[in-house]
C-alpha positions in Angstrom: 0.0 0.0 0.0 2.6 -0.6 1.2 2.3 -0.3 0.9 3.5 -0.4 0.4 2.7 -0.1 -1.9 1.6 -1.1 -5.2 -1.6 0.0 -6.9 -3.9 -2.8 -8.0 -3.9 -1.8 -11.7 -0.1 -1.5 -11.6 0.0 -5.0 -10.3 -1.4 -6.1 -13.7 1.3 -4.1 -15.4 3.9 -5.6 -13.2 2.8 -9.1 -14.4 3.4 -8.1 -18.0 6.6 -10.1 -18.2 4.9 -13.2 -16.7 4.1 -16.1 -19.0 0.4 -16.5 -19.9 0.5 -20.0 -18.3 1.9 -18.7 -15.0 -0.5 -15.8 -15.0 -3.6 -18.0 -15.5 -2.3 -20.4 -12.8 -1.8 -17.6 -10.3 -5.2 -16.0 -11.0 -6.9 -19.4 -10.7 -5.3 -20.0 -7.3 -6.1 -16.5 -6.1 -9.7 -16.6 -7.1 -10.4 -20.0 -5.7 -8.8 -18.9 -2.5 -10.5 -15.5 -2.6 -13.8 -15.0 -4.4 -14.1 -11.4 -5.6 -17.2 -10.7 -3.5 -15.7 -12.1 -0.3 -14.4 -9.9 2.5 -12.8 -12.6 4.7 -10.2 -14.0 2.3 -7.1 -15.3 3.9 -8.2 -14.9 7.5 -7.6 -17.9 9.7 -9.5 -16.6 12.7 -12.4 -18.9 13.8 -14.8 -16.0 13.4 -13.6 -15.3 9.9 -13.2 -11.6 11.0 -10.2 -9.6 11.9 -9.0 -9.9 15.5 -10.0 -7.3 18.1 -7.9 -4.1 18.5 -4.6 -4.9 20.2 -4.4 -8.5 18.7 -2.9 -9.5 15.5 -5.2 -11.2 13.0 -4.1 -14.7 12.0 -3.9 -15.2 8.2 -3.5 -18.3 6.0 -1.4 -17.0 3.1 -1.5 -18.9 -0.2 1.4 -19.5 -2.6 0.1 -16.5 -4.6 0.2 -14.2 -1.5 3.7 -15.3 -0.6 4.9 -14.7 -4.1 3.8 -11.1 -3.9 5.5 -10.7 -0.5 8.7 -12.1 -1.8 8.6 -9.9 -4.9 8.2 -6.7 -2.8 10.8 -7.9 -0.2 13.4 -8.5 -2.9 12.9 -5.1 -4.4 13.0 -3.4 -1.0 16.2 -5.3 -0.2 17.8 -3.7 -3.2 17.1 -0.4 -1.5 18.3 -1.4 2.0 21.1 -3.7 1.1 19.6 -6.3 3.4 18.3 -9.8 2.8 15.1 -10.0 0.9 14.3 -13.6 2.0 11.0 -13.8 4.0 9.1 -16.6 5.7 5.9 -14.7 6.2 4.1 -11.4 6.5 6.0 -10.3 9.7 9.3 -10.7 7.8 7.8 -8.6 5.0 7.0 -5.8 7.5 10.5 -6.1 8.9 12.1 -5.6 5.5 9.9 -2.5 4.9 10.9 -1.2 8.3 14.5 -1.3 7.2 13.6 1.2 4.4 12.8 3.7 7.1 16.1 3.6 8.9 18.4 6.5 8.3 15.9 8.2 6.0 13.6 11.2 6.6 9.9 11.1 5.4 10.6 12.6 2.0 13.5 10.1 1.5 11.2 7.2 2.6 8.6 8.3 0.1 11.2 8.4 -2.7 12.5 5.0 -1.6 9.0 3.5 -1.9 8.6 5.1 -5.3 11.8 3.5 -6.5 10.6 0.1 -5.3 7.3 0.5 -7.2 9.0 1.6 -10.4 11.4 -1.3 -10.2 8.5 -3.8 -10.0 6.7 -2.3 -13.0 7.6 -2.8 -16.6 9.3 0.1 -18.4 6.8 2.9 -19.3 4.2 1.6 -16.9 3.0 5.1 -15.7 2.5 6.3 -19.2 0.6 3.1 -20.1 -1.5 3.4 -17.0 -2.4 7.0 -17.8 -3.7 5.8 -21.3 -5.6 2.9 -19.9 -7.0 4.6 -16.8 -7.6 8.4 -17.4 -9.0 10.3 -14.4 -12.6 9.3 -14.9 -15.3 7.8 -12.8 -14.9 4.5 -14.6 -11.2 4.4 -13.9 -11.7 5.2 -10.3 -14.4 2.5 -9.9 -12.4 -0.2 -11.7 -9.3 0.4 -9.6 -11.4 0.1 -6.5 -12.9 -3.1 -7.7 -9.5 -4.6 -8.5 -8.2 -3.6 -5.0 -10.6 -5.8 -3.1 -9.7 -9.3 -4.4 -6.0 -8.7 -5.3 -4.7 -6.9 -2.2 -6.2 -8.8 0.7 -2.7 -10.3 1.2 -1.3 -6.8 1.9 -4.1 -5.0 3.8 -6.5 -7.7 4.8 -10.3 -8.0 4.0 -11.9 -5.1 2.3 -15.1 -4.2 0.5 -16.3 -1.7 -2.1 -18.2 1.3 -0.8 -20.1 4.2 -2.4 -18.4 7.6 -2.0 -19.0 11.1 -3.3 -16.2 12.7 -5.3 -16.7 16.2 -6.6 -20.4 15.9 -6.0 -20.8 12.7 -7.9 -21.7 9.4 -6.2 -19.6 6.5 -7.3 -18.4 3.1 -6.1 -14.7 4.1 -6.1 -14.2 3.7 -2.3 -12.6 0.7 -0.6 -13.2 0.1 3.1 -10.4 -1.9 4.7 -11.8 -3.5 7.8 -8.6 -3.7 9.8 -5.4 -3.0 7.9 -3.0 -5.8 8.1 0.0 -3.6 7.6 -0.9 -1.2 10.4 -1.7 -4.0 12.9 1.5 -6.0 12.1 3.8 -2.9 12.2 2.0 -1.3 15.1 3.5 2.0 13.9 1.7 5.2 12.9 4.9 6.4 11.1 5.2 3.3 9.0 1.5 3.6 7.9 1.9 7.2 7.0 5.4 7.3 5.5 5.6 3.9 3.9 2.0 3.4 2.7 -0.4 6.3 2.8 1.8 9.1 1.6 3.8 7.3 -1.1 0.8 5.4 -2.5 -1.3 8.6 -2.7 1.6 10.4 -4.4 2.4 7.6 -6.8 -1.2 7.3 -7.9 -1.9 11.0 -8.1 1.4 12.2 -9.7 2.9 9.2 -11.5 -0.3 7.5 -12.6 -2.5 10.6 -12.9 -5.4 9.1 -11.0 -6.0 10.9 -7.7 -6.2 8.8 -4.6 -6.9 9.7 -0.9 -6.2 7.2 1.9 -7.8 7.8 5.3 -6.5 5.5 8.0 -8.5 5.3 11.2 -6.0 4.7 14.0 -8.8 4.1 16.5 -9.7 0.7 15.0 -7.0 0.3 12.3 -9.5 0.4 9.5 -8.8 2.5 6.4 -10.7 4.1 3.5 -9.2 4.4 0.0 -11.0 6.8 -2.2 -10.0 6.6 -5.9 -10.6 9.8 -7.9 -10.4 12.1 -4.9 -7.4 14.5 -4.6 -5.5 14.0 -1.3 -5.7 16.9 1.2 -2.7 19.2 1.8 -0.4 17.6 4.4 -1.1 20.5 6.8 -4.8 19.6 6.9 -4.4 15.8 7.0 -5.4 14.3 10.3 -3.0 11.4 9.9 -0.1 13.8 10.4 -1.5 14.7 13.8 -1.7 11.2 15.1 0.1 10.1 18.3 2.0 6.8 18.6 0.3 3.5 19.4 1.6 3.6 23.0 0.8 0.0 23.7 1.8 -1.5 20.4 4.9 0.3 19.1 8.1 -0.7 20.8 9.6 2.8 20.3 6.5 4.8 21.0 7.0 8.2 22.5 4.2 8.7 25.1 5.3 12.3 25.8 4.6 13.5 22.2 1.2 14.5 20.9 2.3 13.4 17.4 4.2 10.3 16.3 7.8 11.5 16.1 8.3 9.5 12.8 5.6 11.6 11.1 6.9 15.0 10.2 5.4 17.6 7.9 
């Protein structure tokens, strides 16, 4: 979205170099494991719902899920100079955490951007702009693709109707409890490694505005395709304190997470 991180439509572009047989096989596995209309894909909790606040949701990742994790981890390892080998989602989060070390927020955003560009085939942003101009249809199709293809990254999600520039459209995605936030336990990682670079990449590189509104009270998140993100000075995410009981380096004396800087 993470992050880190890769737009749903750009995921299709990143698979451009994959053989047709491999692509069909991957899609077949993913859709059998995760029907497009389902919002509980990959969750191993008995209830089929995300775990309560303060607990990490248990997931059962498929081969397809782990393949995406490994791809991102390898690309991030090229930025950090560390090992890109992972055994699960927690290792994936640890690799992305390494990207933050020694970098200020603008540098972190640029690092994520370089990771995204390295995953995509050459000329992907220009191709995306041609395929998905900033229209209601483009916004809605990107939202629809997000739900089935990115549960491995953010957890279960569902489409929702939103209003963009006075027009009602189904270009919103409600993430019930973001997997990246709950596994990182860090406001700064959410904002610097996911929200800000993803918004910027979509809006400026792909030309399709995107606003992400994480809710740090319950770890849910709203993605609104087609909506321009607000100025940083007005964005509530940049005024959020640490998760004092979840983050190992939380600063309880600060009103704002020290890793989030304007």
